[in-house]
C-alpha positions as CSV (number, residue, x, y, z in Angstrom):
1,M,15.8,91.3,41.3
2,E,15.7,87.7,39.9
3,K,14.4,84.9,42.1
4,E,17.3,82.9,43.5
5,I,17.2,79.1,42.6
6,F,19.4,76.4,44.2
7,D,20.7,73.1,43.0
8,K,18.0,70.5,43.8
9,S,20.4,67.5,43.8
10,R,22.7,69.1,46.5
11,F,19.6,70.1,48.5
12,I,18.2,66.5,48.5
13,S,21.6,64.9,49.2
14,F,22.2,67.2,52.1
15,S,18.7,66.6,53.6
16,D,19.0,62.8,53.2
17,A,22.4,62.9,55.0
18,V,21.0,64.8,57.9
19,F,18.1,62.5,58.3
20,S,20.3,59.4,58.1
21,I,22.9,60.7,60.6
22,A,20.2,61.8,63.1
23,M,18.5,58.4,62.8
24,T,21.8,56.6,63.3
25,L,22.7,58.7,66.4
26,L,19.5,57.6,68.1
27,V,21.0,54.2,68.9
28,L,23.8,55.8,70.8
29,E,21.3,56.7,73.6
30,V,20.9,52.9,74.3
31,V,23.8,52.6,76.8
32,I,26.1,49.6,76.2
33,P,26.2,47.3,79.3
34,S,29.4,47.7,81.4
35,Y,31.7,44.7,82.0
36,S,30.5,44.5,85.7
37,E,26.8,44.4,84.5
38,L,27.7,41.6,82.1
39,Q,29.4,39.7,84.8
40,T,26.1,39.4,86.7
41,G,24.9,37.1,83.9
42,N,21.4,38.6,84.2
43,T,20.7,39.5,80.6
44,L,17.0,40.0,81.2
45,L,17.6,42.5,83.9
46,I,20.1,44.4,81.8
47,L,17.6,44.7,79.0
48,Q,14.8,45.6,81.3
49,N,16.8,48.5,82.6
50,R,17.1,49.8,79.1
51,I,13.4,49.6,78.2
52,P,12.9,53.4,78.3
53,S,15.9,53.8,75.9
54,F,14.5,51.2,73.5
55,I,11.1,52.9,73.6
56,G,12.7,56.3,72.8
57,L,14.8,54.7,70.0
58,I,11.9,52.9,68.3
59,V,9.4,55.8,68.5
60,S,12.0,58.4,67.4
61,F,13.3,56.2,64.6
62,L,9.9,55.4,63.2
63,V,8.6,58.9,63.4
64,T,11.8,60.3,61.8
65,A,11.4,57.6,59.0
66,I,7.8,58.9,58.4
67,Y,9.0,62.4,58.1
68,W,11.8,61.3,55.7
69,I,9.3,59.5,53.5
70,G,7.0,62.5,53.6
71,H,10.0,64.7,52.7
72,M,10.8,62.5,49.7
73,R,7.2,62.5,48.5
74,I,6.7,66.2,48.5
75,M,10.2,67.1,47.1
76,K,9.5,64.9,44.1
77,Y,7.0,67.6,43.0
78,A,9.3,70.6,43.5
79,S,10.6,71.6,40.1
80,T,13.1,74.1,41.7
81,I,14.4,75.0,45.1
82,D,13.8,78.6,46.0
83,T,14.8,80.6,49.1
84,K,11.5,79.8,50.9
85,I,11.8,76.0,50.4
86,L,15.5,76.2,51.4
87,W,14.8,77.9,54.7
88,Y,11.7,75.9,55.6
89,N,13.9,72.8,55.1
90,I,16.8,74.2,57.1
91,F,14.6,74.8,60.1
92,L,13.1,71.3,59.7
93,L,16.6,69.8,59.6
94,F,17.6,71.7,62.7
95,F,14.9,70.1,64.7
96,I,15.7,66.7,63.2
97,V,19.3,67.2,64.4
98,L,18.0,68.1,67.8
99,L,16.0,64.9,68.1
100,P,18.8,62.6,69.4
101,F,19.3,65.1,72.3
102,S,15.5,65.4,73.1
103,T,15.2,61.6,72.9
104,A,18.1,61.2,75.4
105,F,16.5,63.9,77.6
106,Y,13.2,62.1,77.5
107,V,14.7,58.7,78.2
108,K,16.9,59.9,81.1
109,G,13.9,61.7,82.7
110,F,11.4,59.0,81.7
111,S,9.2,59.5,84.8
112,Y,9.1,63.3,84.6
113,K,6.7,65.5,82.7
114,G,9.1,68.2,81.4
115,P,11.5,66.0,79.4
116,F,8.7,64.2,77.6
117,A,7.0,67.6,76.8
118,F,10.2,68.9,75.4
119,Y,10.5,65.7,73.3
120,C,6.9,66.2,72.0
121,F,7.5,69.8,71.1
122,N,10.7,68.9,69.2
123,L,8.7,66.5,67.1
124,A,5.9,69.0,66.7
125,A,8.4,71.6,65.5
126,I,9.6,69.1,62.8
127,G,6.0,68.6,61.9
128,F,5.3,72.3,61.6
129,F,8.1,73.0,59.1
130,N,7.1,69.8,57.2
131,F,3.6,71.2,57.1
132,L,4.8,74.5,55.7
133,L,6.7,72.6,52.9
134,N,3.6,70.6,52.1
135,I,1.5,73.8,51.9
136,Y,4.0,75.9,49.9
137,I,5.3,73.4,47.2
138,P,1.8,72.5,45.7
139,K,0.9,76.2,45.8
140,K,4.2,77.2,44.1
141,E,4.0,74.5,41.4
142,K,0.3,75.0,40.6
143,G,-0.1,71.4,39.2
144,L,2.8,71.8,36.7
145,T,4.8,68.9,38.1
146,G,2.0,66.5,38.3
147,I,0.7,67.2,41.8
148,T,-3.1,67.0,41.7
149,P,-5.5,68.8,44.0
150,I,-6.2,65.5,45.7
151,L,-2.5,64.7,46.3
152,A,-1.9,68.3,47.5
153,T,-4.8,67.9,50.1
154,Y,-3.5,64.4,51.1
155,F,0.1,65.8,51.7
156,K,-1.3,68.8,53.7
157,Y,-3.5,66.7,56.0
158,R,-0.8,64.0,56.4
159,A,1.6,66.7,57.6
160,L,-1.0,68.4,59.8
161,N,-1.7,65.1,61.4
162,A,1.8,64.6,62.8
163,F,2.2,68.3,63.8
164,L,-1.1,68.4,65.8
165,I,-0.7,65.0,67.5
166,W,2.8,65.9,68.9
167,L,1.7,69.4,69.8
168,I,-1.4,68.0,71.8
169,A,0.8,65.3,73.4
170,G,3.3,68.0,74.6
171,F,0.5,70.0,76.3
172,L,-1.2,66.8,77.7
173,A,2.2,65.8,79.2
174,F,1.7,68.4,82.0
175,Y,-1.9,67.3,82.8
176,I,-2.6,63.7,81.7
177,P,0.9,62.2,81.2
178,T,-0.3,58.7,80.8
179,I,-2.5,59.6,77.9
180,A,0.2,61.8,76.4
181,R,2.7,59.0,76.3
182,I,0.5,56.7,74.2
183,L,-1.0,59.4,72.0
184,F,1.6,58.9,69.3
185,I,-0.2,55.6,68.4
186,L,-2.9,57.9,66.8
187,L,-0.2,59.1,64.4
188,F,0.0,55.7,62.7
189,F,-3.8,55.2,63.0
190,F,-4.7,58.5,61.3
191,E,-1.9,58.0,58.8
192,F,-3.6,54.7,57.8
193,L,-7.0,56.2,57.6
194,L,-5.9,59.2,55.6
195,T,-4.0,57.1,53.0
196,R,-7.0,54.8,52.6
197,H,-9.4,57.7,52.2
198,F,-7.3,59.5,49.6
199,K,-6.5,56.4,47.7
200,K,-10.3,55.7,47.3
201,K,-10.8,59.4,46.3
202,Q,-8.1,59.2,43.7
203,L,-9.5,56.0,42.3
204,K,-12.9,57.5,42.0
205,E,-11.5,60.5,40.1
206,T,-9.6,58.2,37.8
207,I,-12.8,56.2,37.0
208,I,-14.7,59.5,36.3
209,E,-12.0,60.7,33.9
């Protein structure tokens, strides 16, 4: 039976739409002040009461943006969209769609362990399917679309970084919640280190050639 291939432009357009809608819906979890609240004239207090909502919005928006950028990077090297890529992507998008709910759940239960753990596992699930895409596409293309071994390794470790940090944060939420809540900072730190390391490695390879 011939391998089934799907339209890449429709695939990308649909994925981008899901990412953009999910990122937009995040702001709806920041509750608009009621008229009675506004009448108090205490703007600072109104904003302070929404600090957990703003934290959820900022973290979820930035992390989703990182996943979207990673999605664009790896898909650039996919010459065709086969069934495996399609289903990895569908599961990734499912957990992207779930993110506004898990963000709201986390924000409303800000002082509880369970909602934060659920939020972390949601992000870890996105990371897992993103990791599978970053493993499968370089293997499928075998360098034919310009993805070098260095780039393939960079994409793999970049995806693994996000998956592991959120997975660890989810488990730590039950035992050391204070550490778990700030662990996401490592995501951006390791992202910086990985990018710097592989840029140097790529530069060295270019000089040798």
